[in-house]
N, C-alpha and C positions, 0 to 999 in steps of 0.2 A: 501418495497423491502427487507429489512433485514430478516423479518420473512419468506417471500417467498423463499429467497435464502437459508436460513437455512433448510427449509423443502424440497427443490428441490433435486431430485436424478438423473437428466438427463442432466442438463445444464453443458457444459464444457467450454464455452467461453462467457464472459460478457464484452461488450464494452460500457462504459458510457462516451465516449469522449465528452467533452465540455458540460457537463450537469450542471455545477456549483452546485455541491453537497455542502450543508452547514454542519456545525458541527454536527447537530442532524442527518442528513442523513449519514454522515461518521460513526457516532456512531452505527446507525442501520445496516449499511453495515458491519461494523466490527463484530457486534454480529451475523449477518447471516453467515459470513465467519467462525466464530468459530464452527458452527454446520454443515457446508457444507463439503461433502466429495467427490464431483465430479468435481467441477469447477477447471480447470487447468490453464486457462488464464483470467486475470483480467486487462482490459485496462481502465485506468482512466486519460488519457492524457488531459491536458488543462482544469482543473477544478478549480484551485485556483490561483488568480493573486497576492494576498497580502501575504507576509510571515507569518503574524499572523494567517491568515486563513489556510495557508498551514500546520502550526504546529498543529492546532486543527484538521485538516483533517487527518494527517498521524498517530497520536498517537493511535486512536482506531483501525486503520488498522494494525499498527505494532503489537499491542497487539494480534490481531487475527492471524497474521502471526506466532506468537509464538506457536500456537496450531494447526493451519491448516496444514494438511499433504498432501493435494491434489494439491495445487497451484504449478505450475512450472514456470509460466511466469507472471510478474507484470510490467505493463507499467504505469509509473508516469511522463512521459515527459511533460515539459512545465507547471509544477506546482511549485509555489514559496514555496518550502519546507524549504529552508534556512538551516543553520547549525543545529539548534535544531531538525528540522524534519528529517534531514539525520542521526543525532545521534540516534534518536528513531528507525528509520528504520534499522540502523546498528546493534543495540542491538538485534532486531528481527532476522535479517539475520544471525547473529552469531550463533543462536540456531536452526534456521530453516534449515533443510537439504534437503528439496524438491524444494525450489525455486532455479532454475538454470539459469533463464534469468530475468534480471531486467533492465528497462530503466529509468534512472534518468537524461536524457539529459535536459539541460536548466532548472534546478530546484533551481537555486539561492543559491548555497553553495560555500564556498571558501576552502582554503587549510585545515582548521580545519575540516570541514565536510568531505573532501576527505580523510583525515587521518583516521577518524573513519570508513568510508566506506571501505577503503583498509584493515584495521585491521579485519573488520568483514568478509571479503572475503578470508582471508588467509586459 
């Protein structure tokens, strides 16, 4: 999927709802996102139930968000990202100027994660 996404020049919306992507899959997806210039919406709702898995899931994606300039919408609802995952995402959002819509509903973070997210969105 990652290699195909990186080479694709027509896809604008990718919905991987409830596909249970593992860490290696998230790494491949992140690599593909680094090279994709057309995908504007990425929906990854309900992929990780455990906070440890959520952290491994979001880091390669957050790294890709640092360099991807096409994505405008990212849906991460119902993933157990936890505070460390939200912090990684926040660092990417602070630098990424094209993501304008992000859904982190029910992603298992507390006031510490909310603080980092709020600072990134200033």
